[in-house]
KEKE-3310 file (N, C-alpha, C; in steps of 0.2 Angstrom, whole numbers, plus 5000, padded with zeros to 4 digits):
npx = (4665:4669:4673:4688:4684:4670:4673:4680:4672:4661:4667:4676:4668:4666:4678:4681:4673:4676:4691:4684:4679:4691:4699:4690:4690:4705:4701:4696:4705:4721:4734:4731:4737:4738:4737:4731:4736:4744:4748:4739:4745:4748:4737:4729:4724:4714:4722:4736:4743:4748:4739:4741:4749:4737:4725:4732:4731:4717:4711:4717:4712:4697:4697:4699:4689:4679:4682:4686:4695:4706:4717:4710:4705:4692:4686:4670:4668:4678:4676:4666:4672:4681:4671:4662:4651:4644:4639:4622:4617:4632:4642:4650:4669:4679:4694:4705:4715:4726:4722:4731:4726:4728:4729:4727:4731:4724:4717:4711:4711:4712:4727:4733:4743:4753:4759:4760:4770:4781:4782:4794:4803:4797:4786:4777:4777:4765:4753:4741:4744:4731:4729:4717:4708:4701:4690:4687:4676:4676:4674:4677:4687:4678:4666:4660:4658:4671:4677:4669:4667:4681:4689:4704:4712:4709:4712:4725:4729:4729:4736:4750:4750:4760:4757:4770:4784:4784:4789:4798:4816:4812:4820:4822:4833:4836:4833:4840:4852:4850:4850:4862:4870:4871:4859:4849:4839:4841:4850:4848:4849:4850:4848:4849:4836:4821:4811:4804:4808:4807:4816:4811:4821:4833:4833:4834:4833:4828:4831:4823:4835:4834:4834:4826:4812:4799:4795:4802:4794:4787:4800:4803:4792:4789:4802:4800:4789:4795:4804:4793:4789:4799:4801:4793:4798:4804:4812:4810:4796:4788:4778:4764:4770:4762:4759:4761:4760:4747:4738:4727:4735:4744:4741:4736:4747:4753:4744:4745:4761:4757:4748:4757:4770:4761:4758:4771:4774:4766:4772:4784:4782:4778:4765:4759:4761:4751:4758:4759:4757:4748:4736:4730:4725:4714:4701:4699:4704:4693:4683:4687:4685:4672:4665:4672:4672:4680:4693:4702:4704:4712:4723:4728:4734:4746:4753:4755:4764:4774:4779:4780:4795:4800:4800:4808:4820:4823:4824:4834:4849:4865:4880:4894:4911:4924:4936:4951)
npy = (5395:5410:5427:5436:5449:5448:5445:5455:5463:5460:5461:5472:5481:5480:5480:5494:5500:5498:5504:5518:5521:5520:5531:5542:5543:5547:5559:5568:5563:5563:5559:5549:5530:5522:5510:5503:5496:5483:5473:5462:5453:5447:5447:5429:5413:5400:5390:5395:5400:5414:5429:5435:5449:5463:5458:5459:5471:5475:5466:5468:5482:5481:5469:5482:5492:5481:5476:5464:5452:5447:5445:5432:5421:5410:5399:5396:5380:5376:5380:5371:5358:5361:5360:5369:5384:5396:5413:5418:5429:5435:5443:5438:5440:5445:5436:5437:5431:5424:5415:5405:5400:5389:5386:5376:5381:5380:5365:5370:5363:5362:5362:5360:5374:5371:5357:5364:5373:5363:5359:5360:5374:5376:5368:5376:5386:5381:5386:5397:5406:5414:5424:5424:5432:5426:5424:5419:5419:5423:5421:5430:5422:5427:5429:5417:5403:5400:5405:5400:5387:5382:5387:5386:5387:5399:5407:5404:5409:5421:5426:5423:5434:5445:5463:5475:5489:5501:5513:5526:5528:5517:5503:5496:5485:5479:5487:5498:5492:5491:5504:5509:5501:5506:5497:5497:5501:5514:5527:5530:5547:5549:5564:5579:5587:5597:5590:5575:5565:5557:5560:5556:5561:5560:5549:5546:5545:5557:5556:5565:5565:5552:5557:5569:5563:5562:5548:5532:5524:5532:5538:5527:5523:5535:5534:5522:5527:5534:5527:5515:5525:5525:5511:5514:5518:5519:5509:5498:5495:5503:5512:5526:5542:5555:5571:5585:5593:5588:5583:5570:5558:5558:5559:5547:5541:5544:5538:5524:5523:5527:5516:5506:5508:5506:5492:5487:5492:5483:5470:5471:5474:5484:5498:5508:5527:5539:5550:5568:5576:5572:5574:5585:5576:5567:5570:5570:5556:5549:5554:5547:5532:5531:5534:5522:5509:5497:5500:5504:5488:5489:5498:5491:5480:5486:5491:5478:5474:5483:5484:5469:5471:5478:5472:5461:5464:5473:5460:5454:5443:5448:5450:5451:5457:5448:5442:5450)
npz = (4851:4861:4854:4855:4855:4860:4874:4878:4879:4888:4901:4900:4906:4920:4925:4920:4930:4942:4941:4937:4950:4959:4954:4955:4970:4971:4968:4979:4988:4985:4990:4994:4990:4974:4977:4993:5002:5006:5015:5014:5007:4989:4975:4975:4971:4980:4981:4980:4971:4963:4955:4939:4929:4923:4933:4946:4949:4947:4956:4967:4969:4969:4981:4992:4989:4990:5005:5011:5019:5015:5001:4994:4980:4972:4960:4958:4953:4962:4974:4976:4975:4988:4996:5000:5002:4991:4997:4996:4985:4981:4971:4956:4951:4937:4930:4918:4905:4891:4877:4866:4850:4838:4820:4805:4791:4779:4778:4790:4802:4821:4831:4847:4858:4862:4855:4843:4845:4846:4834:4816:4811:4798:4798:4806:4798:4790:4798:4809:4821:4833:4843:4859:4872:4886:4898:4917:4932:4947:4966:4981:4997:5006:5002:5003:5014:5020:5032:5041:5041:5041:5051:5058:5047:5041:5049:5050:5037:5038:5048:5041:5034:5038:5042:5035:5039:5029:5028:5033:5027:5018:5009:4994:4987:4977:4965:4967:4965:4951:4946:4953:4946:4931:4925:4918:4903:4897:4902:4919:4930:4946:4953:4965:4961:4954:4947:4940:4927:4909:4896:4877:4867:4872:4877:4892:4908:4921:4938:4955:4971:4982:4998:4996:4994:5007:5010:5006:4997:4991:4981:4974:4968:4959:4953:4945:4938:4928:4923:4917:4908:4901:4895:4883:4873:4853:4851:4860:4866:4859:4860:4857:4862:4863:4858:4862:4881:4888:4878:4871:4869:4877:4889:4890:4889:4901:4909:4908:4913:4925:4930:4927:4937:4949:4948:4947:4959:4967:4964:4970:4984:4989:4993:4981:4977:4967:4954:4958:4949:4938:4943:4933:4924:4927:4926:4912:4912:4916:4908:4896:4900:4906:4893:4882:4888:4884:4883:4894:4894:4884:4889:4900:4894:4890:4899:4904:4898:4900:4912:4916:4907:4916:4928:4927:4923:4935:4943:4936:4935:4938:4933:4941:4942:4939:4954:4959)
capx = (4671:4669:4679:4691:4680:4666:4676:4682:4664:4660:4672:4679:4662:4668:4686:4683:4666:4680:4698:4684:4678:4697:4702:4684:4689:4709:4699:4694:4710:4726:4740:4728:4738:4735:4737:4731:4739:4749:4750:4737:4749:4748:4729:4731:4719:4714:4728:4740:4746:4749:4739:4748:4748:4733:4723:4734:4729:4710:4707:4719:4706:4692:4698:4700:4683:4674:4684:4688:4700:4712:4713:4710:4701:4692:4679:4661:4670:4685:4671:4663:4679:4681:4664:4660:4644:4645:4635:4616:4618:4637:4642:4659:4673:4682:4698:4707:4720:4727:4725:4734:4723:4731:4724:4730:4729:4722:4715:4706:4711:4716:4731:4738:4750:4763:4761:4763:4779:4787:4783:4800:4800:4794:4781:4775:4773:4757:4749:4740:4743:4728:4728:4712:4706:4697:4692:4681:4675:4679:4674:4682:4685:4674:4660:4660:4659:4676:4679:4669:4671:4689:4693:4710:4715:4707:4718:4732:4732:4727:4743:4754:4753:4759:4762:4779:4783:4790:4787:4804:4820:4813:4824:4823:4840:4836:4830:4845:4857:4851:4852:4870:4874:4867:4857:4842:4838:4844:4855:4846:4851:4848:4851:4844:4831:4815:4807:4807:4805:4810:4817:4813:4824:4837:4833:4839:4829:4832:4824:4827:4838:4831:4833:4821:4806:4797:4797:4805:4788:4787:4804:4802:4787:4793:4807:4796:4785:4798:4807:4788:4787:4804:4799:4790:4804:4803:4817:4809:4788:4787:4770:4763:4768:4759:4764:4763:4757:4741:4736:4726:4740:4750:4737:4736:4755:4752:4738:4750:4764:4754:4747:4763:4771:4757:4759:4777:4776:4765:4777:4792:4781:4774:4758:4762:4756:4751:4760:4753:4755:4744:4730:4726:4721:4711:4693:4701:4703:4686:4678:4689:4682:4666:4662:4674:4674:4686:4700:4705:4709:4718:4729:4731:4740:4751:4753:4757:4772:4778:4778:4786:4801:4802:4803:4813:4826:4825:4826:4839:4857:4870:4885:4899:4916:4928:4940:4957)
capy = (5398:5418:5431:5441:5457:5446:5445:5460:5469:5456:5461:5479:5488:5478:5482:5501:5504:5497:5509:5524:5522:5520:5538:5546:5544:5550:5566:5569:5562:5566:5557:5540:5528:5518:5503:5506:5491:5475:5469:5456:5451:5450:5441:5423:5409:5396:5385:5399:5402:5420:5430:5439:5457:5468:5456:5460:5479:5474:5462:5473:5486:5476:5469:5486:5493:5477:5477:5458:5452:5442:5445:5428:5421:5405:5399:5392:5373:5377:5381:5364:5356:5362:5360:5378:5387:5404:5417:5419:5435:5438:5444:5438:5445:5443:5437:5435:5427:5424:5408:5405:5397:5386:5382:5375:5390:5375:5362:5372:5361:5365:5359:5363:5378:5366:5354:5368:5373:5357:5358:5363:5381:5374:5363:5380:5391:5380:5388:5404:5408:5417:5426:5425:5432:5422:5424:5415:5421:5420:5423:5429:5418:5431:5426:5410:5400:5395:5406:5397:5379:5380:5392:5385:5386:5404:5411:5404:5412:5428:5425:5422:5440:5451:5469:5478:5495:5502:5521:5530:5522:5509:5502:5493:5484:5477:5493:5503:5491:5491:5510:5508:5496:5506:5491:5500:5500:5518:5530:5533:5551:5551:5568:5585:5591:5597:5585:5568:5565:5553:5562:5553:5562:5559:5542:5546:5547:5558:5557:5566:5560:5548:5560:5574:5561:5560:5542:5529:5522:5540:5538:5522:5526:5540:5529:5515:5528:5536:5517:5514:5529:5522:5505:5515:5521:5514:5502:5495:5494:5506:5518:5534:5544:5562:5577:5591:5591:5589:5580:5564:5553:5561:5557:5539:5537:5545:5531:5518:5524:5527:5510:5501:5510:5504:5486:5483:5493:5477:5464:5473:5472:5491:5501:5515:5532:5541:5556:5573:5581:5570:5578:5586:5570:5564:5571:5565:5548:5547:5553:5542:5526:5530:5532:5516:5503:5493:5508:5501:5484:5490:5503:5485:5475:5491:5492:5470:5472:5487:5479:5463:5471:5481:5466:5456:5469:5471:5451:5449:5441:5455:5447:5453:5456:5443:5445:5452)
capz = (4854:4859:4851:4860:4857:4864:4879:4882:4880:4894:4906:4902:4910:4926:4925:4922:4933:4949:4940:4939:4958:4961:4951:4958:4975:4970:4968:4984:4993:4981:4992:4996:4985:4969:4980:4999:5008:5004:5021:5015:5002:4981:4975:4974:4972:4985:4980:4984:4965:4960:4950:4936:4925:4925:4936:4950:4949:4948:4962:4976:4970:4971:4988:4994:4988:4996:5010:5010:5022:5012:4993:4990:4976:4968:4957:4959:4955:4965:4980:4977:4979:4994:5001:5000:4999:4990:4998:4991:4981:4980:4964:4955:4947:4930:4930:4911:4903:4884:4876:4859:4846:4832:4817:4798:4784:4771:4782:4798:4807:4826:4837:4854:4854:4865:4849:4839:4848:4845:4825:4814:4808:4789:4797:4810:4792:4789:4804:4809:4830:4836:4853:4861:4875:4889:4907:4921:4936:4954:4972:4986:5001:5012:4999:5004:5022:5021:5039:5046:5039:5040:5054:5058:5043:5038:5053:5047:5033:5040:5052:5039:5031:5042:5038:5035:5038:5022:5028:5031:5027:5015:5003:4986:4985:4967:4961:4969:4964:4945:4945:4953:4941:4926:4923:4915:4897:4895:4907:4925:4932:4951:4957:4966:4955:4957:4943:4937:4918:4904:4889:4872:4860:4873:4878:4897:4913:4928:4945:4962:4975:4990:5001:4992:4997:5012:5012:5000:4993:4986:4977:4970:4964:4954:4949:4941:4935:4922:4919:4914:4902:4895:4888:4878:4867:4847:4851:4866:4866:4853:4862:4855:4869:4862:4855:4870:4888:4889:4877:4872:4869:4883:4895:4889:4893:4908:4914:4909:4918:4931:4933:4929:4943:4956:4949:4950:4966:4969:4962:4972:4990:4995:4991:4975:4977:4961:4953:4959:4943:4935:4945:4929:4920:4931:4922:4904:4910:4919:4903:4892:4906:4903:4884:4879:4893:4884:4883:4901:4892:4881:4896:4904:4889:4888:4907:4907:4894:4903:4919:4913:4907:4922:4932:4920:4923:4940:4944:4933:4939:4938:4932:4944:4940:4943:4960:4955)
cpx = (4670:4675:4682:4686:4674:4666:4678:4677:4660:4662:4676:4675:4667:4674:4684:4679:4675:4688:4692:4684:4685:4701:4696:4688:4700:4708:4699:4700:4718:4730:4736:4734:4736:4732:4738:4736:4740:4750:4746:4739:4746:4740:4732:4724:4718:4720:4734:4744:4744:4744:4744:4743:4742:4727:4724:4731:4720:4707:4711:4714:4700:4691:4696:4693:4679:4677:4684:4694:4706:4710:4715:4704:4700:4686:4674:4662:4675:4680:4667:4669:4681:4676:4662:4655:4645:4637:4630:4619:4626:4639:4650:4664:4679:4688:4701:4714:4720:4727:4726:4732:4728:4729:4728:4727:4724:4717:4708:4707:4716:4720:4733:4744:4754:4763:4764:4772:4784:4788:4792:4797:4796:4790:4774:4771:4766:4751:4747:4740:4738:4726:4723:4710:4702:4696:4686:4681:4675:4677:4678:4681:4679:4666:4658:4658:4664:4678:4676:4667:4676:4693:4700:4714:4713:4710:4726:4734:4731:4736:4749:4755:4751:4762:4768:4778:4789:4788:4797:4809:4821:4819:4824:4829:4841:4837:4835:4851:4856:4852:4859:4874:4872:4865:4851:4845:4843:4845:4849:4849:4849:4852:4848:4842:4825:4809:4809:4804:4810:4811:4817:4817:4832:4840:4837:4833:4833:4825:4827:4832:4834:4827:4830:4813:4804:4799:4797:4800:4788:4794:4805:4797:4788:4798:4804:4793:4789:4801:4801:4787:4794:4806:4796:4792:4802:4807:4815:4800:4785:4777:4771:4764:4763:4761:4767:4758:4751:4735:4732:4731:4744:4746:4737:4742:4756:4750:4743:4757:4762:4754:4754:4766:4769:4757:4764:4778:4772:4769:4782:4789:4779:4769:4764:4757:4754:4753:4756:4753:4752:4737:4725:4722:4716:4703:4694:4701:4696:4682:4678:4685:4677:4662:4667:4677:4682:4693:4704:4709:4714:4724:4731:4737:4747:4756:4756:4763:4777:4782:4782:4794:4804:4806:4808:4821:4828:4829:4830:4845:4861:4877:4893:4907:4919:4933:4945:4961)
cpy = (5407:5421:5435:5448:5457:5449:5450:5464:5464:5457:5467:5483:5486:5483:5492:5504:5503:5503:5518:5525:5524:5529:5544:5547:5548:5557:5570:5568:5560:5559:5550:5537:5524:5512:5502:5503:5485:5471:5461:5452:5451:5445:5434:5419:5404:5389:5389:5401:5408:5423:5434:5445:5460:5464:5456:5466:5478:5470:5466:5480:5484:5474:5474:5490:5489:5474:5470:5457:5450:5444:5437:5424:5410:5403:5395:5383:5371:5377:5373:5359:5356:5361:5365:5381:5394:5407:5419:5427:5437:5438:5441:5444:5441:5441:5434:5434:5427:5419:5410:5397:5396:5383:5383:5379:5387:5372:5364:5369:5363:5361:5363:5369:5373:5362:5358:5371:5370:5354:5363:5371:5381:5372:5372:5386:5388:5382:5395:5404:5413:5417:5425:5426:5429:5424:5418:5419:5420:5425:5424:5425:5421:5432:5421:5407:5398:5398:5402:5389:5376:5387:5390:5390:5394:5409:5411:5407:5421:5430:5427:5428:5445:5456:5471:5486:5496:5509:5523:5526:5515:5508:5498:5490:5483:5481:5496:5499:5492:5500:5511:5507:5501:5502:5492:5498:5507:5522:5532:5539:5552:5558:5574:5587:5590:5597:5580:5570:5559:5557:5556:5554:5560:5550:5543:5548:5550:5560:5562:5561:5557:5551:5566:5570:5560:5553:5538:5527:5527:5538:5532:5522:5532:5537:5525:5520:5531:5531:5516:5519:5526:5515:5507:5518:5516:5508:5496:5491:5499:5509:5524:5539:5553:5569:5582:5588:5591:5585:5574:5557:5552:5559:5550:5537:5538:5539:5525:5519:5521:5520:5504:5502:5507:5495:5483:5485:5487:5472:5466:5474:5479:5494:5510:5519:5537:5547:5563:5577:5577:5571:5581:5582:5567:5565:5566:5559:5545:5547:5546:5534:5525:5530:5527:5513:5498:5498:5504:5495:5483:5491:5497:5479:5480:5489:5483:5470:5477:5484:5474:5465:5475:5477:5461:5458:5469:5465:5450:5449:5447:5451:5451:5452:5453:5446:5446:5447)
cpz = (4855:4858:4857:4860:4861:4872:4882:4882:4887:4900:4907:4908:4918:4928:4927:4926:4942:4947:4941:4947:4962:4959:4954:4966:4976:4971:4973:4989:4987:4984:4993:4988:4979:4973:4989:5003:5003:5009:5019:5010:4993:4982:4972:4974:4978:4985:4983:4978:4964:4955:4947:4932:4928:4931:4944:4951:4948:4952:4967:4977:4972:4978:4993:4993:4991:5003:5016:5014:5021:5004:4990:4988:4975:4966:4959:4959:4960:4974:4981:4979:4984:4999:5003:4998:4997:4993:4996:4990:4981:4974:4962:4952:4940:4932:4921:4911:4894:4882:4868:4855:4840:4826:4810:4794:4780:4775:4787:4802:4816:4830:4842:4852:4858:4859:4845:4840:4846:4837:4821:4812:4802:4792:4801:4803:4792:4792:4806:4816:4831:4843:4853:4868:4880:4898:4911:4928:4942:4961:4975:4994:5007:5010:5002:5013:5024:5029:5044:5046:5041:5044:5057:5053:5038:5043:5052:5042:5032:5044:5049:5035:5034:5040:5040:5034:5032:5023:5026:5032:5022:5009:4999:4984:4980:4965:4962:4963:4954:4941:4946:4948:4932:4922:4916:4906:4893:4902:4914:4930:4938:4953:4958:4959:4958:4951:4941:4930:4915:4899:4881:4867:4863:4876:4887:4903:4921:4933:4951:4966:4979:4993:5000:4993:5003:5014:5004:4995:4985:4979:4973:4967:4957:4950:4943:4938:4927:4919:4915:4908:4897:4891:4885:4870:4860:4848:4857:4863:4860:4853:4859:4862:4869:4860:4860:4875:4886:4883:4875:4874:4874:4890:4895:4892:4899:4913:4913:4911:4925:4935:4932:4935:4948:4954:4949:4957:4972:4972:4970:4980:4994:4990:4986:4977:4969:4960:4956:4952:4937:4938:4939:4924:4922:4928:4916:4905:4914:4912:4900:4894:4901:4898:4882:4886:4891:4883:4889:4900:4888:4883:4897:4899:4891:4895:4908:4906:4899:4909:4920:4914:4912:4926:4930:4923:4927:4945:4941:4936:4935:4939:4937:4942:4942:4948:4958:4960)
residu = (MET:ALA:THR:THR:ASN:SER:THR:ILE:GLU:LYS:ILE:ALA:PRO:MET:PHE:THR:ASP:LEU:LEU:ILE:LYS:LYS:ILE:GLU:CYS:LEU:LYS:THR:ASP:TRP:GLN:LYS:PRO:TRP:ILE:ALA:SER:LEU:GLU:GLN:GLY:LEU:PRO:ARG:ASN:ILE:ARG:GLY:THR:LEU:TYR:ASN:GLY:GLY:ASN:VAL:LEU:MET:LEU:LEU:PHE:TYR:THR:GLU:PHE:MET:LYS:PHE:THR:LEU:PRO:VAL:PHE:LEU:THR:PHE:ASN:GLN:ALA:LYS:GLU:GLU:ASP:LEU:SER:VAL:CYS:LYS:GLY:ALA:ARG:SER:PHE:PRO:VAL:TYR:TYR:TRP:PHE:LYS:PHE:VAL:VAL:HIS:LYS:GLU:THR:LYS:LYS:THR:ILE:LYS:TYR:GLU:GLU:TYR:ARG:LYS:LEU:THR:ALA:THR:GLU:GLN:GLU:ASN:TYR:LYS:VAL:ILE:PRO:GLN:MET:LYS:TYR:TYR:ASN:VAL:PHE:ASN:ILE:ASP:GLN:THR:ASP:PHE:ALA:GLY:LYS:TYR:PRO:GLU:ARG:TYR:GLU:ARG:MET:LYS:LYS:GLY:GLU:GLN:PRO:GLU:ASP:TYR:SER:ASP:GLY:MET:ILE:TYR:GLU:ALA:LEU:ASP:GLU:LEU:VAL:CYS:LEU:GLN:ASN:TRP:TYR:CYS:PRO:ILE:LYS:VAL:GLN:TYR:SER:ASP:SER:ALA:TYR:TYR:SER:PRO:SER:SER:ASP:HIS:ILE:VAL:CYS:PRO:GLN:ARG:GLU:GLN:PHE:PRO:GLN:GLY:ALA:GLU:TYR:TYR:GLY:THR:LEU:LEU:HIS:GLU:MET:ALA:HIS:SER:THR:GLY:SER:PRO:GLN:ARG:LEU:ASN:ARG:THR:PHE:GLY:SER:PHE:PHE:GLY:ASP:ALA:LEU:TYR:ALA:ARG:GLU:GLU:LEU:VAL:ALA:GLU:LEU:THR:ALA:ALA:LEU:CYS:GLY:ALA:PHE:PHE:GLY:TYR:ALA:ALA:ALA:PRO:GLN:GLU:ASN:ASN:ALA:ALA:TYR:LEU:LYS:HIS:TRP:LEU:THR:LYS:LEU:LYS:GLU:GLU:PRO:ALA:PHE:LEU:VAL:GLU:ILE:LEU:GLY:ASP:VAL:ASN:LYS:ALA:ALA:LYS:MET:ILE:ALA:ASP:LYS:VAL:THR:GLU:PRO:VAL:ASN:GLU:PRO:ALA:ALA:ALA)
# end
């Protein structure tokens, strides 16, 4: 069984190369969003099941760079099941997931994680749960003969993903409600301001008013960026923020916030643009990614946790006060 480290060594270079290309694009066109378009929908497999976590970002970036028609992917075996042929020379792309390996501390016997969860707390103490990263390779449907073999099905897929206008006047009610009801983990102050920030010392967020942004997506992207920072406080996910503006840990936290805002934007249905004040970090990020490809896998772990915390809170049912 492959170890998590060996898995990371195999997939990290492909993920890192993709993000390096994306950041290099931002160097020449800063206003270009992290995710250029969502009119094709979120990445999913041939059965329609959505991918999760950092895979969403990587597959969206991959679809953009490869100019695929749709972000629909399948494994080699799924292609065979569909009676499809993968195009000669087509390169696959990795999709990763975490597998929980459960082993008895004394006998070294392994059991399935589902079985482990059914044990009593006392019985569980006899076992050790070891999370392991695994991956499998996928191809986009444009790398197969899907369009030629199933033209009607292919057209239905494309027709079902009509682009929406998220420009002027864009509103995301669930996020607006969270801010209005102050349902986030710390206070969010939306006020007229020339800056947006999260204060770790006082644990609160300040964000300029929606009217100060040319487009709604920029307002929500800024808000989500600061919310992402706030997930890293000691009482939440406990990330290290860095000591001062410009140091390595500060730059790392900015990349976590950038990718978290982009991932949340994808979940909520709009394309996120990067924060302009992070232009100074582009060179640092590129250097770090090129020197340590595994750095991105570590970053994606933090991004996934932060995005899940935000998505869970934004979509959390709110108990309205009872009518008088």
